[in-house]
Biotite code that builds the C-alpha atoms (Angstrom):
import biotite.structure as struc

atoms = struc.array([
    struc.Atom([110.676, 111.322, 17.515], chain_id="A", res_id=1, res_name="LEU", atom_name="CA", element="C"),
    struc.Atom([110.927, 112.941, 20.712], chain_id="A", res_id=2, res_name="THR", atom_name="CA", element="C"),
    struc.Atom([108.141, 115.351, 20.162], chain_id="A", res_id=3, res_name="GLN", atom_name="CA", element="C"),
    struc.Atom([105.697, 112.682, 19.123], chain_id="A", res_id=4, res_name="GLY", atom_name="CA", element="C"),
    struc.Atom([106.396, 110.530, 21.764], chain_id="A", res_id=5, res_name="LEU", atom_name="CA", element="C"),
    struc.Atom([105.511, 113.618, 23.825], chain_id="A", res_id=6, res_name="LEU", atom_name="CA", element="C"),
    struc.Atom([102.243, 114.589, 21.739], chain_id="A", res_id=7, res_name="ARG", atom_name="CA", element="C"),
    struc.Atom([101.100, 110.625, 22.237], chain_id="A", res_id=8, res_name="PHE", atom_name="CA", element="C"),
    struc.Atom([102.018, 110.583, 25.916], chain_id="A", res_id=9, res_name="GLN", atom_name="CA", element="C"),
    struc.Atom([100.021, 114.413, 26.418], chain_id="A", res_id=10, res_name="LYS", atom_name="CA", element="C"),
    struc.Atom([97.029, 113.054, 24.610], chain_id="A", res_id=11, res_name="LYS", atom_name="CA", element="C"),
    struc.Atom([96.992, 109.438, 26.490], chain_id="A", res_id=12, res_name="LYS", atom_name="CA", element="C"),
    struc.Atom([97.156, 111.192, 29.530], chain_id="A", res_id=13, res_name="PHE", atom_name="CA", element="C"),
    struc.Atom([94.502, 113.849, 29.292], chain_id="A", res_id=14, res_name="PHE", atom_name="CA", element="C"),
    struc.Atom([91.714, 111.737, 27.493], chain_id="A", res_id=15, res_name="SER", atom_name="CA", element="C"),
    struc.Atom([88.906, 110.424, 29.681], chain_id="A", res_id=16, res_name="GLY", atom_name="CA", element="C"),
    struc.Atom([89.090, 113.344, 31.594], chain_id="A", res_id=17, res_name="PHE", atom_name="CA", element="C"),
    struc.Atom([85.321, 114.841, 32.810], chain_id="A", res_id=18, res_name="LYS", atom_name="CA", element="C"),
    struc.Atom([84.617, 118.505, 33.513], chain_id="A", res_id=19, res_name="LEU", atom_name="CA", element="C"),
    struc.Atom([83.288, 118.612, 37.108], chain_id="A", res_id=20, res_name="GLY", atom_name="CA", element="C"),
    struc.Atom([82.428, 121.425, 39.299], chain_id="A", res_id=21, res_name="GLY", atom_name="CA", element="C"),
    struc.Atom([84.686, 122.314, 42.434], chain_id="A", res_id=22, res_name="HIS", atom_name="CA", element="C"),
    struc.Atom([81.257, 123.267, 45.068], chain_id="A", res_id=23, res_name="ARG", atom_name="CA", element="C"),
    struc.Atom([79.255, 123.186, 41.817], chain_id="A", res_id=24, res_name="GLY", atom_name="CA", element="C"),
    struc.Atom([79.443, 126.692, 39.930], chain_id="A", res_id=25, res_name="SER", atom_name="CA", element="C"),
    struc.Atom([80.481, 128.984, 43.206], chain_id="A", res_id=26, res_name="PRO", atom_name="CA", element="C"),
    struc.Atom([80.808, 131.803, 40.892], chain_id="A", res_id=27, res_name="LEU", atom_name="CA", element="C"),
    struc.Atom([77.122, 131.930, 40.192], chain_id="A", res_id=28, res_name="GLU", atom_name="CA", element="C"),
    struc.Atom([75.768, 130.512, 43.122], chain_id="A", res_id=29, res_name="ALA", atom_name="CA", element="C"),
    struc.Atom([76.473, 129.900, 46.864], chain_id="A", res_id=30, res_name="PRO", atom_name="CA", element="C"),
    struc.Atom([78.879, 126.552, 47.109], chain_id="A", res_id=31, res_name="GLU", atom_name="CA", element="C"),
    struc.Atom([77.550, 123.433, 47.579], chain_id="A", res_id=32, res_name="ASN", atom_name="CA", element="C"),
    struc.Atom([73.951, 124.629, 47.363], chain_id="A", res_id=33, res_name="SER", atom_name="CA", element="C"),
    struc.Atom([71.446, 122.617, 44.796], chain_id="A", res_id=34, res_name="VAL", atom_name="CA", element="C"),
    struc.Atom([71.197, 125.752, 42.872], chain_id="A", res_id=35, res_name="GLU", atom_name="CA", element="C"),
    struc.Atom([75.129, 125.987, 42.805], chain_id="A", res_id=36, res_name="SER", atom_name="CA", element="C"),
    struc.Atom([74.937, 121.815, 40.996], chain_id="A", res_id=37, res_name="PHE", atom_name="CA", element="C"),
    struc.Atom([72.560, 122.891, 38.538], chain_id="A", res_id=38, res_name="LYS", atom_name="CA", element="C"),
    struc.Atom([74.501, 126.208, 37.581], chain_id="A", res_id=39, res_name="LYS", atom_name="CA", element="C"),
    struc.Atom([77.670, 123.702, 37.183], chain_id="A", res_id=40, res_name="ALA", atom_name="CA", element="C"),
    struc.Atom([75.156, 120.981, 34.637], chain_id="A", res_id=41, res_name="LYS", atom_name="CA", element="C"),
    struc.Atom([74.320, 124.138, 32.323], chain_id="A", res_id=42, res_name="GLU", atom_name="CA", element="C"),
    struc.Atom([77.849, 124.516, 32.178], chain_id="A", res_id=43, res_name="ALA", atom_name="CA", element="C"),
    struc.Atom([78.261, 121.611, 30.698], chain_id="A", res_id=44, res_name="GLY", atom_name="CA", element="C"),
    struc.Atom([79.481, 119.725, 34.190], chain_id="A", res_id=45, res_name="CYS", atom_name="CA", element="C"),
    struc.Atom([79.347, 115.920, 34.127], chain_id="A", res_id=46, res_name="GLU", atom_name="CA", element="C"),
    struc.Atom([80.389, 115.963, 37.703], chain_id="A", res_id=47, res_name="VAL", atom_name="CA", element="C"),
    struc.Atom([80.213, 117.769, 40.965], chain_id="A", res_id=48, res_name="VAL", atom_name="CA", element="C"),
    struc.Atom([82.533, 117.546, 43.938], chain_id="A", res_id=49, res_name="GLU", atom_name="CA", element="C"),
    struc.Atom([80.977, 118.853, 47.507], chain_id="A", res_id=50, res_name="PHE", atom_name="CA", element="C"),
    struc.Atom([81.515, 118.424, 50.845], chain_id="A", res_id=51, res_name="ASP", atom_name="CA", element="C"),
    struc.Atom([79.884, 116.845, 53.674], chain_id="A", res_id=52, res_name="ILE", atom_name="CA", element="C"),
    struc.Atom([79.550, 117.214, 57.575], chain_id="A", res_id=53, res_name="HIS", atom_name="CA", element="C"),
    struc.Atom([77.438, 115.459, 59.673], chain_id="A", res_id=54, res_name="LEU", atom_name="CA", element="C"),
    struc.Atom([75.238, 117.382, 61.911], chain_id="A", res_id=55, res_name="SER", atom_name="CA", element="C"),
    struc.Atom([74.835, 116.599, 65.833], chain_id="A", res_id=56, res_name="ALA", atom_name="CA", element="C"),
    struc.Atom([72.208, 114.316, 64.838], chain_id="A", res_id=57, res_name="ASP", atom_name="CA", element="C"),
    struc.Atom([73.671, 112.845, 62.178], chain_id="A", res_id=58, res_name="GLY", atom_name="CA", element="C"),
    struc.Atom([72.025, 114.182, 59.330], chain_id="A", res_id=59, res_name="VAL", atom_name="CA", element="C"),
    struc.Atom([74.521, 114.732, 56.398], chain_id="A", res_id=60, res_name="PRO", atom_name="CA", element="C"),
    struc.Atom([74.767, 118.702, 55.408], chain_id="A", res_id=61, res_name="VAL", atom_name="CA", element="C"),
    struc.Atom([76.411, 119.853, 52.212], chain_id="A", res_id=62, res_name="LEU", atom_name="CA", element="C"),
    struc.Atom([79.124, 122.143, 53.671], chain_id="A", res_id=63, res_name="ILE", atom_name="CA", element="C"),
    struc.Atom([82.756, 122.327, 53.227], chain_id="A", res_id=64, res_name="HIS", atom_name="CA", element="C"),
    struc.Atom([83.847, 124.490, 56.654], chain_id="A", res_id=65, res_name="ASP", atom_name="CA", element="C"),
    struc.Atom([83.124, 122.878, 59.836], chain_id="A", res_id=66, res_name="ASP", atom_name="CA", element="C"),
    struc.Atom([81.108, 125.822, 61.080], chain_id="A", res_id=67, res_name="THR", atom_name="CA", element="C"),
    struc.Atom([78.866, 128.310, 58.977], chain_id="A", res_id=68, res_name="THR", atom_name="CA", element="C"),
    struc.Atom([80.745, 131.568, 59.415], chain_id="A", res_id=69, res_name="LYS", atom_name="CA", element="C"),
    struc.Atom([82.030, 131.864, 56.205], chain_id="A", res_id=70, res_name="ARG", atom_name="CA", element="C"),
    struc.Atom([78.933, 131.224, 53.863], chain_id="A", res_id=71, res_name="THR", atom_name="CA", element="C"),
    struc.Atom([76.350, 132.655, 56.340], chain_id="A", res_id=72, res_name="SER", atom_name="CA", element="C"),
    struc.Atom([75.729, 135.521, 58.579], chain_id="A", res_id=73, res_name="LYS", atom_name="CA", element="C"),
    struc.Atom([75.302, 133.168, 61.234], chain_id="A", res_id=74, res_name="GLU", atom_name="CA", element="C"),
    struc.Atom([78.644, 131.330, 62.865], chain_id="A", res_id=75, res_name="ASN", atom_name="CA", element="C"),
    struc.Atom([77.201, 127.695, 63.928], chain_id="A", res_id=76, res_name="VAL", atom_name="CA", element="C"),
    struc.Atom([79.447, 124.702, 64.319], chain_id="A", res_id=77, res_name="THR", atom_name="CA", element="C"),
    struc.Atom([77.685, 122.082, 61.978], chain_id="A", res_id=78, res_name="ILE", atom_name="CA", element="C"),
    struc.Atom([78.704, 119.141, 64.483], chain_id="A", res_id=79, res_name="ALA", atom_name="CA", element="C"),
    struc.Atom([77.334, 120.761, 67.716], chain_id="A", res_id=80, res_name="GLU", atom_name="CA", element="C"),
    struc.Atom([73.383, 121.484, 66.057], chain_id="A", res_id=81, res_name="ALA", atom_name="CA", element="C"),
    struc.Atom([70.898, 119.481, 65.030], chain_id="A", res_id=82, res_name="THR", atom_name="CA", element="C"),
    struc.Atom([69.567, 119.341, 61.284], chain_id="A", res_id=83, res_name="PHE", atom_name="CA", element="C"),
    struc.Atom([66.434, 121.539, 62.404], chain_id="A", res_id=84, res_name="ASP", atom_name="CA", element="C"),
    struc.Atom([68.698, 124.133, 63.746], chain_id="A", res_id=85, res_name="GLU", atom_name="CA", element="C"),
    struc.Atom([70.873, 124.150, 60.710], chain_id="A", res_id=86, res_name="ILE", atom_name="CA", element="C"),
    struc.Atom([68.211, 123.833, 58.285], chain_id="A", res_id=87, res_name="LYS", atom_name="CA", element="C"),
    struc.Atom([66.844, 127.745, 58.755], chain_id="A", res_id=88, res_name="HIS", atom_name="CA", element="C"),
    struc.Atom([70.174, 128.969, 58.002], chain_id="A", res_id=89, res_name="ILE", atom_name="CA", element="C"),
    struc.Atom([70.614, 131.292, 54.845], chain_id="A", res_id=90, res_name="SER", atom_name="CA", element="C"),
    struc.Atom([73.327, 131.227, 52.741], chain_id="A", res_id=91, res_name="LEU", atom_name="CA", element="C"),
    struc.Atom([75.493, 134.598, 51.986], chain_id="A", res_id=92, res_name="ASN", atom_name="CA", element="C"),
    struc.Atom([74.810, 135.821, 48.428], chain_id="A", res_id=93, res_name="GLU", atom_name="CA", element="C"),
    struc.Atom([77.520, 135.107, 46.062], chain_id="A", res_id=94, res_name="VAL", atom_name="CA", element="C"),
    struc.Atom([80.620, 137.404, 45.913], chain_id="A", res_id=95, res_name="LYS", atom_name="CA", element="C"),
    struc.Atom([81.943, 138.035, 42.467], chain_id="A", res_id=96, res_name="LEU", atom_name="CA", element="C"),
    struc.Atom([85.758, 138.868, 42.310], chain_id="A", res_id=97, res_name="VAL", atom_name="CA", element="C"),
    struc.Atom([87.047, 141.747, 40.126], chain_id="A", res_id=98, res_name="ASP", atom_name="CA", element="C"),
    struc.Atom([89.330, 139.839, 37.606], chain_id="A", res_id=99, res_name="PHE", atom_name="CA", element="C"),
    struc.Atom([89.535, 142.826, 35.030], chain_id="A", res_id=100, res_name="SER", atom_name="CA", element="C"),
    struc.Atom([92.742, 144.774, 36.878], chain_id="A", res_id=101, res_name="TYR", atom_name="CA", element="C"),
    struc.Atom([96.202, 143.821, 35.739], chain_id="A", res_id=102, res_name="THR", atom_name="CA", element="C"),
    struc.Atom([98.993, 144.187, 38.281], chain_id="A", res_id=103, res_name="VAL", atom_name="CA", element="C"),
])
């Protein structure tokens, strides 16, 4: 009975979930980019989690951090820059992690 109950609870608990992309598909395209969202959809994701910060002039910007330091070659604080200043910043290329080694 206990095993049957555990199987039932596990099945019920995991039903109804949707596959989602965290910031899109950041291993294939820069995170929080339209290209990353497209890659997530191509991989079968039904939802995409993304982050938004507001620029100094109140325009929503898709970015996880409050600065562009980690995701571009420039270091701009989103809340202190206008959208006109931000829109020209290029995202870094994707850096793939090598998982082929063993510890």
